[in-house]
Backbone bond lengths (Angstrom), bond angles and torsions (degrees), N, CA, C in turn:
res aa  C-N    CA-C-N  psi(-1)  N-CA   C-N-CA  omega(-1)  CA-C   N-CA-C  phi
1 X - - - 1.458 - - 1.523 112.09 -
2 X 1.350 115.20 -44.46 1.456 119.14 179.75 1.537 112.14 -67.35
3 X 1.376 114.09 -34.01 1.468 118.07 178.60 1.515 109.63 -63.75
4 X 1.333 117.57 -43.67 1.432 122.77 178.68 1.528 112.25 -62.83
5 X 1.314 112.95 -41.26 1.470 119.55 179.29 1.557 109.46 -63.87
6 X 1.296 117.04 -43.86 1.460 120.88 179.20 1.510 111.16 -62.43
7 X 1.371 116.62 -38.97 1.429 119.86 179.25 1.524 111.24 -63.48
8 X 1.357 115.86 -42.61 1.442 120.14 178.82 1.513 111.18 -63.33
9 X 1.347 115.45 -41.13 1.475 119.47 178.16 1.519 110.53 -61.80
10 X 1.331 115.29 -37.85 1.489 119.80 -179.55 1.543 110.02 -67.03
11 X 1.348 116.12 -39.06 1.441 118.44 177.55 1.498 113.81 -64.61
12 X 1.363 114.27 -43.80 1.470 119.56 178.05 1.495 109.56 -62.49
13 X 1.322 116.97 -43.77 1.474 120.99 -178.31 1.541 109.50 -61.92
14 X 1.350 116.27 -39.79 1.459 119.97 -178.98 1.528 112.74 -64.33
15 X 1.359 116.13 -26.08 1.461 119.24 176.70 1.560 111.65 -64.74
16 X 1.318 114.06 -37.47 1.473 119.87 -175.85 1.517 113.86 -99.49
17 X 1.318 117.08 -31.61 1.470 121.30 -173.12 1.516 110.46 -116.20
18 X 1.333 115.06 130.67 1.454 122.01 176.40 1.511 112.10 -114.07
19 X 1.310 118.17 -168.26 1.478 121.66 179.10 1.528 113.70 -61.47
20 X 1.354 115.31 -28.19 1.441 121.55 -177.93 1.535 113.48 -101.29
21 X 1.332 116.84 13.98 1.438 120.72 -177.73 1.516 111.24 102.93
22 X 1.352 116.82 -147.21 1.458 120.90 -179.80 1.527 109.09 -56.99
23 X 1.348 116.18 130.47 1.464 120.80 -177.18 1.519 110.35 -62.25
24 X 1.340 113.66 150.73 1.497 121.78 -172.31 1.541 111.67 -56.53
25 X 1.327 117.02 -44.79 1.475 120.55 -177.82 1.536 111.39 -59.05
26 X 1.326 115.80 -47.18 1.460 120.72 178.75 1.525 111.41 -67.31
27 X 1.306 117.84 -32.63 1.473 122.63 179.61 1.523 109.45 -65.91
28 X 1.339 115.23 -44.96 1.476 119.89 178.97 1.508 110.86 -65.01
29 X 1.338 118.14 -44.99 1.466 123.18 178.98 1.533 109.94 -60.74
30 X 1.306 116.43 -43.32 1.512 119.75 -178.56 1.507 110.35 -66.18
31 X 1.316 117.46 -42.50 1.455 120.86 177.44 1.516 111.23 -58.17
32 X 1.341 115.61 -47.48 1.492 119.04 -179.28 1.500 111.31 -64.50
33 X 1.335 118.06 -40.43 1.472 120.98 -179.27 1.549 109.51 -65.88
34 X 1.326 118.54 -40.74 1.437 119.79 178.06 1.530 111.01 -63.32
35 X 1.349 115.40 -48.72 1.460 119.98 -179.69 1.535 112.38 -61.12
36 X 1.334 115.68 -46.35 1.472 120.88 -177.37 1.545 110.78 -65.68
37 X 1.318 116.48 -40.26 1.458 120.45 -177.54 1.525 111.18 -66.20
38 X 1.314 116.72 -48.44 1.484 119.27 177.57 1.511 110.29 -64.61
39 X 1.341 117.63 -38.14 1.465 120.80 179.04 1.499 112.36 -64.32
40 X 1.325 117.14 -42.54 1.463 121.10 -178.96 1.550 109.64 -64.90
41 X 1.352 115.66 -42.88 1.468 118.54 -179.08 1.539 109.35 -65.44
42 X 1.324 117.28 -41.10 1.463 120.21 177.99 1.508 113.07 -63.94
43 X 1.321 115.60 -40.87 1.519 119.89 179.67 1.514 108.69 -64.68
44 X 1.303 116.51 -39.54 1.512 120.06 -178.60 1.546 110.01 -63.59
45 X 1.337 115.10 -44.59 1.448 119.75 -179.08 1.536 110.53 -65.86
46 X 1.310 116.81 -43.63 1.470 119.54 -179.31 1.529 111.77 -65.99
47 X 1.340 115.39 -37.49 1.472 119.52 177.38 1.527 112.41 -62.96
48 X 1.348 115.21 -39.49 1.477 119.27 176.13 1.494 111.84 -64.70
49 X 1.349 115.78 -40.11 1.478 118.82 178.39 1.514 112.42 -62.80
50 X 1.338 114.85 -44.27 1.475 120.64 178.07 1.533 111.07 -59.13
51 X 1.320 117.81 -44.34 1.443 121.67 -178.78 1.502 110.93 -68.43
52 X 1.313 118.92 -38.00 1.482 121.41 -178.62 1.503 111.31 -71.50
53 X 1.386 117.45 -34.61 1.458 121.69 -177.46 1.518 111.13 -93.30
54 X 1.328 119.07 -1.93 1.454 123.63 178.56 1.539 111.02 53.75
55 X 1.313 117.51 45.11 1.454 122.36 -178.40 1.492 109.57 -73.83
56 X 1.374 118.05 139.87 1.488 119.52 179.77 1.506 111.26 -75.25
57 X 1.322 115.82 152.36 1.464 121.26 175.94 1.501 109.36 -84.75
58 X 1.341 117.08 144.62 1.430 121.42 179.02 1.508 111.44 -96.28
59 X 1.295 117.40 159.23 1.477 122.05 -179.54 1.511 110.11 -64.13
60 X 1.355 116.84 138.77 1.439 120.92 178.07 1.550 112.33 -73.06
61 X 1.348 116.24 -15.36 1.437 120.65 -177.73 1.525 114.05 -94.52
62 X 1.311 116.90 -3.21 1.465 120.96 178.41 1.511 109.31 -124.75
63 X 1.337 116.85 121.64 1.497 120.91 178.92 1.534 107.08 -92.42
64 X 1.338 116.81 113.45 1.422 120.34 178.55 1.548 109.20 -97.31
65 X 1.328 115.83 148.57 1.452 120.35 -174.95 1.544 111.55 -62.03
66 X 1.307 117.60 -40.64 1.467 120.78 -176.84 1.535 110.26 -63.36
67 X 1.329 116.69 -48.48 1.442 120.19 -179.02 1.502 112.91 -63.93
68 X 1.339 115.71 -45.14 1.454 119.09 -175.19 1.530 111.40 -71.00
69 X 1.332 117.55 -36.54 1.444 119.81 176.73 1.520 111.94 -61.48
70 X 1.309 115.69 -45.46 1.449 120.79 -179.93 1.529 109.89 -64.03
71 X 1.318 117.10 -48.34 1.455 122.88 -178.62 1.513 113.45 -59.59
72 X 1.361 112.76 -50.68 1.469 117.65 -178.56 1.511 114.17 -69.05
73 X 1.299 116.63 -33.96 1.502 120.14 175.74 1.516 110.18 -61.90
74 X 1.327 115.83 -42.09 1.455 118.94 178.75 1.550 111.67 -64.06
75 X 1.355 115.77 -43.66 1.444 120.52 179.28 1.536 112.31 -64.37
76 X 1.328 116.19 -39.34 1.476 118.75 177.76 1.533 108.28 -65.89
77 X 1.297 119.21 -41.50 1.443 122.70 178.55 1.530 111.17 -58.69
78 X 1.336 116.57 -41.85 1.450 121.35 -179.35 1.517 111.90 -62.49
79 X 1.334 115.27 -47.40 1.491 118.00 -176.68 1.513 110.44 -71.85
80 X 1.315 117.95 -32.11 1.457 121.57 176.87 1.540 109.94 -63.35
81 X 1.352 115.90 -46.63 1.477 121.10 -178.66 1.530 109.77 -63.62
82 X 1.361 116.58 -45.77 1.465 119.73 -179.12 1.540 111.24 -61.74
83 X 1.358 115.42 -43.80 1.453 118.71 177.59 1.510 113.59 -64.18
84 X 1.330 115.05 -40.79 1.493 120.40 179.72 1.533 109.52 -62.45
85 X 1.321 118.45 -41.04 1.456 121.96 -178.56 1.551 108.87 -65.45
86 X 1.326 116.78 -43.86 1.455 119.56 178.57 1.522 112.76 -66.41
87 X 1.309 115.15 -35.06 1.473 118.73 174.53 1.535 111.81 -61.98
88 X 1.321 116.28 -40.71 1.447 120.27 176.96 1.516 112.13 -65.63
89 X 1.337 116.19 -40.73 1.466 120.33 -179.85 1.531 109.40 -65.86
90 X 1.316 117.65 -41.45 1.439 121.91 -177.10 1.530 113.47 -85.80
91 X 1.339 115.15 -3.97 1.459 121.81 179.57 1.517 111.95 59.12
92 X 1.341 115.52 44.60 1.462 123.20 177.53 1.527 110.00 -120.95
93 X 1.285 115.09 165.13 1.488 117.82 178.12 1.528 108.56 -77.83
94 X 1.301 116.48 152.69 1.475 121.35 179.04 1.549 110.49 -60.64
95 X 1.335 115.56 -36.63 1.466 120.75 -177.54 1.506 113.82 -71.13
96 X 1.331 118.32 -11.66 1.463 120.38 -177.49 1.506 113.88 -73.14
97 X 1.357 116.62 -5.31 1.444 120.69 179.00 1.514 111.90 -101.83
98 X 1.345 116.06 30.95 1.479 121.32 173.04 1.505 117.20 107.57
99 X 1.360 116.83 -1.53 1.462 117.75 -178.75 1.534 112.77 -108.71
100 X 1.300 117.23 0.22 1.469 120.62 177.36 1.499 113.19 -95.29
101 X 1.300 115.39 -166.43 1.481 120.82 178.42 1.526 112.15 96.23
102 X 1.304 113.86 159.16 1.470 121.03 -176.83 1.550 112.18 -82.25
103 X 1.324 118.94 -19.65 1.462 121.15 -178.01 1.496 114.43 -96.86
104 X 1.347 116.67 19.89 1.461 119.23 -177.71 1.544 113.09 -60.75
105 X 1.298 117.81 -47.77 1.480 123.13 -177.51 1.516 110.93 -65.87
106 X 1.355 118.57 -53.59 1.460 118.66 176.97 1.519 115.58 -60.39
107 X 1.324 115.36 -37.53 1.484 118.12 176.66 1.518 112.09 -63.70
108 X 1.330 114.29 -39.97 1.488 119.27 178.48 1.530 111.13 -59.71
109 X 1.304 117.23 -48.16 1.450 119.13 -175.93 1.565 111.95 -73.25
110 X 1.318 115.42 -30.75 1.467 117.50 172.59 1.546 110.71 -63.19
111 X 1.349 115.05 -41.11 1.441 118.80 176.95 1.480 113.64 -65.23
112 X 1.358 117.63 -38.68 1.470 121.29 178.34 1.530 111.01 -62.07
113 X 1.330 116.82 -47.45 1.459 120.76 180.00 1.519 110.86 -62.29
114 X 1.362 117.17 -42.10 1.446 122.05 -178.17 1.528 111.13 -65.78
115 X 1.350 116.20 -42.58 1.458 120.10 178.27 1.516 113.26 -62.88
116 X 1.321 115.86 -43.15 1.473 120.96 177.85 1.549 111.05 -63.24
117 X 1.318 116.18 -46.12 1.464 120.34 -178.43 1.526 111.30 -64.28
118 X 1.318 117.45 -44.88 1.453 120.84 -177.40 1.508 111.78 -64.87
119 X 1.365 118.48 -42.67 1.468 119.90 179.88 1.500 108.81 -69.53
120 X 1.316 118.45 -35.45 1.485 120.27 178.83 1.493 111.63 -65.90
121 X 1.349 116.69 -40.24 1.485 118.79 175.69 1.504 111.26 -62.13
122 X 1.326 117.23 -39.98 1.459 122.03 178.51 1.530 111.19 -62.04
123 X 1.335 116.68 -45.62 1.447 122.29 177.43 1.530 109.75 -62.26
124 X 1.302 116.34 -41.42 1.467 120.51 178.00 1.506 111.79 -61.40
125 X 1.300 119.77 -41.24 1.438 123.68 178.42 1.526 110.68 -64.71
126 X 1.322 116.36 -41.42 1.457 121.47 178.25 1.542 110.26 -63.64
127 X 1.317 116.16 -42.30 1.470 120.08 179.98 1.555 112.36 -65.82
128 X 1.321 114.92 -47.51 1.459 119.57 -178.75 1.531 111.55 -63.91
129 X 1.327 117.41 -36.81 1.469 121.30 179.76 1.497 112.56 -80.20
130 X 1.338 119.79 -4.08 1.444 123.39 178.15 1.503 115.16 81.92
131 X 1.335 117.37 22.71 1.434 121.06 -178.99 1.562 113.21 -106.08
132 X 1.327 116.72 1.36 1.430 121.90 176.66 1.535 108.60 -142.55
133 X 1.317 115.24 131.66 1.509 120.75 -178.22 1.538 109.01 -117.78
134 X 1.339 115.14 131.83 1.456 121.76 175.47 1.543 107.94 -90.72
135 X 1.327 115.96 125.26 1.457 120.61 -177.66 1.534 113.86 -105.66
136 X 1.328 117.04 -8.54 1.447 117.51 177.46 1.532 110.99 143.33
137 X 1.340 115.37 -164.26 1.438 123.48 179.80 1.534 109.86 -113.59
138 X 1.309 116.50 134.26 1.472 120.41 -176.22 1.533 113.25 -95.00
139 X 1.315 118.52 -20.26 1.442 121.19 -175.24 1.525 110.58 -119.70
140 X 1.355 114.81 157.08 1.450 120.64 178.03 1.538 109.24 -138.61
141 X 1.341 114.23 157.70 1.485 120.09 172.75 1.507 114.70 58.10
142 X 1.345 113.89 -139.34 1.443 119.30 -173.74 1.535 112.78 -66.47
143 X 1.348 117.08 -21.71 1.461 121.24 -179.74 1.534 110.30 -60.40
144 X 1.338 116.14 -32.41 1.474 119.42 -178.89 1.516 110.03 -61.26
145 X 1.309 117.68 -42.25 1.496 122.55 -174.89 1.558 109.38 -81.50
146 X 1.323 116.14 -37.98 1.479 118.77 -177.99 1.542 110.80 -67.53
147 X 1.352 116.48 -45.69 1.458 118.98 177.84 1.503 112.56 -68.06
148 X 1.358 115.24 -34.85 1.477 119.18 179.31 1.520 111.52 -62.50
149 X 1.336 115.96 -44.01 1.500 119.00 -179.74 1.519 112.73 -72.34
150 X 1.343 115.27 -38.00 1.464 118.35 -178.07 1.550 109.95 -68.93
151 X 1.321 117.59 -42.69 1.446 119.31 179.08 1.514 111.42 -70.67
152 X 1.326 117.91 -31.33 1.463 119.61 175.09 1.508 109.75 -61.30
153 X 1.339 117.41 -46.67 1.441 119.59 177.14 1.506 115.01 -61.27
154 X 1.343 114.44 -38.94 1.458 119.13 179.89 1.517 111.56 -65.56
155 X 1.366 116.79 -45.76 1.456 119.32 -177.95 1.517 112.35 -69.26
156 X 1.307 117.42 -25.82 1.464 120.76 176.41 1.563 108.29 -71.00
157 X 1.329 116.49 -36.20 1.459 119.21 174.11 1.540 110.86 -61.09
158 X 1.344 114.66 -44.16 1.453 119.46 177.09 1.517 110.29 -57.49
159 X 1.334 116.29 -47.35 1.452 121.82 -178.47 1.535 111.69 -63.25
160 X 1.331 117.27 -44.44 1.426 121.49 178.62 1.536 111.32 -60.39
161 X 1.320 115.20 -45.60 1.452 119.89 178.95 1.532 113.08 -59.34
162 X 1.361 115.11 -51.03 1.454 117.28 -176.36 1.516 112.78 -71.93
163 X 1.292 118.51 -36.29 1.455 121.28 -179.64 1.518 110.16 -69.80
164 X 1.334 118.14 -44.20 1.460 119.84 177.79 1.518 111.25 -66.07
165 X 1.310 117.67 -39.20 1.446 122.22 -175.89 1.546 110.60 -67.20
166 X 1.337 117.46 -47.80 1.438 121.09 -174.41 1.551 112.12 -89.81
167 X 1.315 115.20 -42.83 1.470 118.79 -170.03 1.520 114.98 -115.36
168 X 1.313 114.11 12.96 1.464 118.92 173.61 1.559 111.53 -92.14
169 X 1.309 115.02 -104.20 1.435 118.38 -177.62 1.539 112.75 -61.85
170 X 1.339 116.43 -43.68 1.458 120.07 -177.75 1.523 112.87 -58.76
171 X 1.322 117.42 -42.21 1.482 119.26 179.23 1.517 109.96 -64.58
172 X 1.306 118.50 -40.37 1.469 120.79 178.63 1.536 109.22 -60.61
173 X 1.343 115.81 -48.09 1.462 118.89 -174.54 1.525 111.66 -68.43
174 X 1.322 117.56 -40.82 1.456 119.60 -177.73 1.548 111.18 -72.79
175 X 1.321 117.07 -36.21 1.459 118.60 172.88 1.509 111.63 -55.33
176 X 1.335 115.91 -41.19 1.437 122.45 -179.68 1.537 111.19 -67.92
177 X 1.343 114.86 -33.57 1.479 118.76 -172.57 1.508 114.51 -90.42
178 X 1.362 119.36 -44.54 1.451 121.64 -172.77 1.505 111.97 -125.14
179 X 1.309 119.49 -0.19 1.466 120.88 177.77 1.519 112.83 93.73
180 X 1.351 117.27 167.22 1.422 123.56 -173.63 1.525 116.55 -59.97
181 X 1.345 116.53 -58.18 1.487 117.96 -170.95 1.509 113.69 -70.69
182 X 1.335 120.49 -41.02 1.485 119.84 172.95 1.518 110.52 -59.46
183 X 1.348 117.81 -38.82 1.477 121.08 179.24 1.509 111.15 -62.45
184 X 1.321 116.54 -45.15 1.460 122.18 -179.35 1.526 110.82 -60.44
185 X 1.349 116.85 -41.38 1.445 120.27 177.58 1.524 111.76 -64.07
186 X 1.336 116.92 -48.02 1.446 121.92 -179.47 1.537 111.16 -61.30
187 X 1.303 117.33 -45.79 1.461 121.89 -177.36 1.559 110.21 -68.07
188 X 1.304 116.75 -38.56 1.456 119.67 179.32 1.502 112.23 -67.72
189 X 1.344 117.08 -36.06 1.474 120.81 173.30 1.514 111.40 -65.59
190 X 1.346 116.34 -39.36 1.465 120.27 178.13 1.544 108.63 -66.25
191 X 1.298 118.38 -43.52 1.470 121.61 177.84 1.538 111.16 -58.11
192 X 1.340 115.35 -40.05 1.471 119.47 179.54 1.534 110.12 -69.25
193 X 1.331 116.92 -39.65 1.482 120.55 -179.91 1.519 111.32 -62.13
194 X 1.358 116.59 -34.28 1.466 120.21 179.00 1.517 113.05 -64.47
195 X 1.353 116.28 -23.01 1.489 119.70 -179.36 1.513 113.82 -99.98
196 X 1.347 117.08 -2.13 1.461 118.36 -177.54 1.497 114.52 -70.68
197 X 1.305 117.99 -21.35 1.464 120.90 178.82 1.530 114.21 -82.40
198 X 1.330 117.98 -4.25 1.438 121.37 179.93 1.543 109.55 -67.40
199 X 1.330 118.15 128.53 1.446 121.81 -172.57 1.518 114.66 -62.66
200 X 1.334 117.02 -34.01 1.468 120.43 -174.36 1.510 113.67 -98.85
201 X 1.316 118.44 9.39 1.478 122.03 -176.01 1.521 109.58 -74.51
202 X 1.319 116.61 153.82 1.439 121.08 173.82 1.513 110.24 -131.09
203 X 1.313 117.11 173.23 1.484 120.90 -173.43 1.519 110.91 -64.16
204 X 1.331 118.00 -37.84 1.468 120.56 178.78 1.507 108.16 -66.94
205 X 1.323 117.14 -39.72 1.469 118.85 177.61 1.492 112.76 -62.34
206 X 1.330 116.65 -38.41 1.462 120.95 -179.19 1.523 109.95 -70.12
207 X 1.312 117.06 -36.99 1.479 118.65 174.23 1.533 109.91 -62.29
208 X 1.334 114.71 -40.45 1.459 119.30 178.45 1.534 110.80 -62.84
209 X 1.352 116.71 -36.99 1.469 120.59 178.00 1.493 110.50 -63.16
210 X 1.343 115.01 -40.82 1.464 120.62 -179.81 1.528 110.00 -64.09
211 X 1.347 116.75 -46.13 1.452 120.05 177.39 1.526 111.81 -61.22
212 X 1.330 115.17 -41.66 1.474 119.14 178.52 1.537 111.02 -63.93
213 X 1.349 115.35 -34.80 1.477 119.43 178.73 1.538 110.61 -63.80
214 X 1.378 118.19 -40.99 1.429 121.89 175.92 1.522 110.41 -63.09
215 X 1.333 115.18 -42.10 1.456 122.14 -179.66 1.520 111.01 -59.76
216 X 1.354 116.78 -48.42 1.482 119.38 -177.26 1.550 110.90 -70.59
217 X 1.315 116.78 -31.96 1.479 118.94 174.41 1.492 111.76 -64.26
218 X 1.332 116.75 -40.96 1.462 120.65 178.67 1.528 111.42 -65.35
219 X 1.332 116.03 -40.03 1.455 120.15 176.78 1.522 111.12 -60.59
220 X 1.334 115.45 -43.39 1.457 121.21 -179.74 1.565 109.82 -66.74
221 X 1.273 115.86 -42.65 1.494 120.24 -179.17 1.505 112.04 -65.61
222 X 1.323 117.06 -50.23 1.429 120.24 -169.64 1.555 113.67 -83.26
223 X 1.348 114.88 -23.70 1.487 118.92 177.52 1.505 112.00 -94.57
224 X 1.340 116.37 -21.17 1.462 121.24 -174.45 1.529 112.11 73.13
225 X 1.339 116.77 11.32 1.456 119.84 -173.37 1.529 109.90 -139.64
226 X 1.347 114.86 148.51 1.480 120.97 174.38 1.518 112.85 -83.61
227 X 1.347 118.40 -13.79 1.431 121.35 -167.11 1.502 114.96 -68.10
228 X 1.327 117.68 -33.18 1.472 119.73 174.27 1.553 110.85 -61.45
229 X 1.326 113.93 -48.34 1.458 119.35 179.45 1.541 111.83 -64.48
230 X 1.329 117.96 -41.77 1.473 121.31 177.65 1.504 111.01 -57.67
231 X 1.369 116.09 -49.57 1.440 120.72 -178.26 1.525 111.52 -62.40
232 X 1.338 117.38 -47.94 1.483 121.80 178.92 1.535 111.10 -60.27
233 X 1.311 114.86 -51.04 1.479 121.68 -175.81 1.516 110.63 -58.95
234 X 1.349 116.65 -48.61 1.477 119.69 -178.23 1.502 112.79 -67.43
235 X 1.341 118.55 -41.06 1.470 121.29 -179.55 1.518 111.38 -69.22
236 X 1.306 118.05 -36.11 1.462 123.00 176.39 1.532 109.69 -57.99
237 X 1.354 116.38 -53.77 1.431 121.76 -179.79 1.524 113.64 -62.14
238 X 1.354 115.32 -42.05 1.452 121.41 179.33 1.521 111.02 -61.79
239 X 1.316 117.14 -44.95 1.443 122.98 -178.78 1.555 110.10 -65.05
240 X 1.301 116.26 -43.29 1.442 120.82 -178.62 1.520 112.79 -67.31
241 X 1.356 115.99 -48.49 1.468 120.25 -171.49 1.508 113.90 -87.38
242 X 1.365 117.11 -45.72 1.475 119.13 -179.62 1.503 112.70 -85.78
243 X 1.323 117.54 -57.38 1.444 120.85 -171.03 1.536 113.13 -63.98
244 X 1.338 116.55 -50.68 1.448 120.64 -177.73 1.514 114.18 -97.68
245 X 1.323 117.56 -4.19 1.453 122.33 173.68 1.494 115.61 64.26
246 X 1.335 116.41 23.85 1.459 120.89 -178.90 1.541 109.73 -85.97
247 X 1.326 116.70 152.54 1.486 118.53 175.79 1.504 111.42 -69.84
248 X 1.342 115.39 153.56 1.455 119.58 174.58 1.526 106.30 -127.01
249 X 1.334 115.63 107.29 1.429 121.56 -175.66 1.525 112.97 57.57
250 X 1.344 115.23 37.27 1.472 119.81 177.77 1.521 114.46 89.38
251 X 1.333 117.19 -7.15 1.472 121.34 -177.39 1.505 109.60 -104.15
252 X 1.347 117.37 129.27 1.458 122.46 175.43 1.516 109.90 -105.90
253 X 1.332 114.60 137.08 1.476 119.45 -178.69 1.541 110.80 -76.66
254 X 1.318 115.72 132.35 1.451 120.67 175.87 1.524 109.65 -73.98
255 X 1.331 117.76 121.18 1.438 120.84 -177.79 1.504 113.07 89.03
256 X 1.345 117.41 47.11 1.453 121.68 178.22 1.534 108.05 -94.60
257 X 1.336 115.03 159.50 1.464 120.21 -172.42 1.530 113.16 -80.01
258 X 1.333 116.63 -60.97 1.467 120.65 -177.39 1.526 110.93 -92.22
259 X 1.306 115.89 155.31 1.473 122.84 174.18 1.530 107.97 -107.95
260 X 1.326 115.33 117.46 1.468 119.02 -179.70 1.505 109.77 -135.39
261 X 1.292 117.92 160.73 1.458 120.29 170.36 1.544 109.85 -147.94
262 X 1.308 115.26 148.83 1.462 121.80 179.78 1.537 111.26 -81.19
263 X 1.320 115.88 145.10 1.474 120.54 175.88 1.545 109.57 -136.92
264 X 1.312 115.13 159.32 1.441 119.40 176.45 1.522 114.20 82.76
265 X 1.297 115.18 -162.28 1.464 123.15 -177.19 1.517 109.67 -55.89
266 X 1.330 116.15 125.03 1.485 121.75 179.99 1.519 112.11 -59.51
267 X 1.321 116.08 -34.74 1.477 118.33 -178.69 1.515 109.77 -63.39
268 X 1.319 117.25 -30.70 1.459 119.55 -179.67 1.524 112.07 -92.39
269 X 1.325 118.57 -36.52 1.465 120.38 -177.27 1.512 113.88 -85.32
270 X 1.341 117.63 -22.37 1.446 120.45 -176.22 1.488 113.24 94.13
271 X 1.327 117.53 -23.86 1.486 120.17 179.56 1.520 113.05 57.06
272 X 1.326 115.08 -135.35 1.466 121.08 -178.44 1.528 111.79 -71.10
273 X 1.333 117.81 -17.28 1.466 120.43 179.42 1.530 110.37 -73.89
274 X 1.335 116.72 -16.87 1.479 120.17 -178.38 1.533 110.11 88.48
275 X 1.310 115.96 178.29 1.473 119.50 -178.56 1.521 114.87 -51.76
276 X 1.335 116.42 -32.90 1.491 118.78 -178.40 1.523 112.42 -70.06
277 X 1.334 117.59 -10.79 1.468 121.60 173.87 1.513 114.32 -91.51
278 X 1.331 116.62 6.24 1.431 122.47 -178.64 1.561 110.56 -87.78
279 X 1.321 116.93 156.73 1.447 120.68 175.43 1.519 111.56 -68.13
280 X 1.308 118.30 -18.69 1.440 123.32 176.95 1.531 111.91 -70.39
281 X 1.369 116.53 -23.15 1.456 118.61 -169.18 1.522 114.48 -68.04
282 X 1.316 118.66 -43.26 1.479 120.53 -174.79 1.523 111.43 -63.43
283 X 1.344 121.08 -43.42 1.467 119.91 177.54 1.531 111.51 -60.96
284 X 1.323 116.84 -37.68 1.475 119.69 179.39 1.520 110.76 -66.45
285 X 1.323 116.86 -45.99 1.469 121.87 176.79 1.540 110.89 -59.69
286 X 1.307 115.61 -41.76 1.484 119.20 -178.24 1.537 109.09 -63.12
287 X 1.343 117.00 -47.09 1.489 118.96 178.35 1.521 111.56 -60.26
288 X 1.355 115.73 -42.97 1.458 118.76 178.04 1.507 111.59 -61.82
289 X 1.341 117.09 -37.40 1.471 122.29 178.91 1.531 110.08 -63.74
290 X 1.304 116.61 -44.92 1.452 121.12 179.02 1.510 112.69 -59.75
291 X 1.347 115.26 -42.93 1.459 120.92 179.34 1.543 112.23 -64.31
292 X 1.351 115.34 -44.78 1.459 119.58 179.62 1.508 111.96 -67.09
293 X 1.329 117.04 -37.85 1.448 119.40 178.73 1.562 110.39 -67.10
294 X 1.284 115.17 -34.19 1.477 119.87 175.30 1.537 109.71 -63.63
295 X 1.333 115.68 -42.66 1.477 120.68 179.00 1.509 109.27 -62.10
296 X 1.350 117.84 -43.04 1.462 121.71 178.73 1.524 110.85 -58.58
297 X 1.322 113.84 -45.88 1.458 119.47 -177.82 1.542 109.87 -63.06
298 X 1.318 117.54 -38.34 1.457 121.80 -179.38 1.526 111.49 -67.60
299 X 1.366 115.97 -36.67 1.438 119.93 -179.21 1.510 114.50 -85.57
300 X 1.356 114.52 -8.63 1.486 122.02 178.77 1.515 111.08 55.17
301 X 1.324 115.04 49.93 1.456 119.98 179.59 1.522 110.23 -69.48
302 X 1.325 117.73 152.48 1.464 122.07 -179.12 1.530 111.24 -71.99
303 X 1.323 118.04 153.00 1.439 121.54 174.09 1.518 111.79 -98.73
304 X 1.349 115.38 173.92 1.473 118.51 177.18 1.529 108.83 -66.52
305 X 1.326 114.11 135.57 1.471 118.52 178.72 1.518 109.62 -99.08
């Protein structure tokens, strides 16, 4: 009787536990449940606070610093907590999910420079081809530097949230469960789905998001670090929304430096999706990806284990 019982226990254990610990499928599910549960509780509390204080709703087409800082800080806290819990369960360090390593700082700054250059090249192509018009400067004096630094911090929070959420713990777990390329496909589709609800997005922009998702997954895989992707992601959004004042999925940043507007064929200009919704965007991202992958190869960065 005890032998049979032990055999059943072993079978049940094998459903949940593999050679590397908790099986990948259960790991992913547990991470999502933890994230969603804490997120739902936080949303409920914030909604009650808004109702009790009768706070006004802000326009969906204008991104204000106060609202985005609060929202992104909460999202970063959620993904940090969920990742930390999974690290404790798996008995690994928090940094093992893409935030550790000795090259974090240099990788971050390489990503920042690359993101700024790639978005600027894209804007340059739109301007030269007649699909983007510069109307002037919106800020003066100290406001230029204050808004620049504040939006930089905000867009880095956005990048940290999205990179940790999609390509942090989940990429580690899925690599372990189904392998690199299926994982990259699944995560890139998830990354695209997260942007489908944006009011100003278009099909070309969504294709660009999918390509960018593959790009960021490759950076995470081949460098073993999230910091290249965080730097690129944040600098790209900062350059598009603050520096050049272009919309991002229909949302314009409050306090942007330059005043620009798209003209001509939406497929070429990007329209309300911004420059990243243009047909010019994917070739620029692809070239940037090739350059960064070459840099990774030269530095011999570690891969995901």
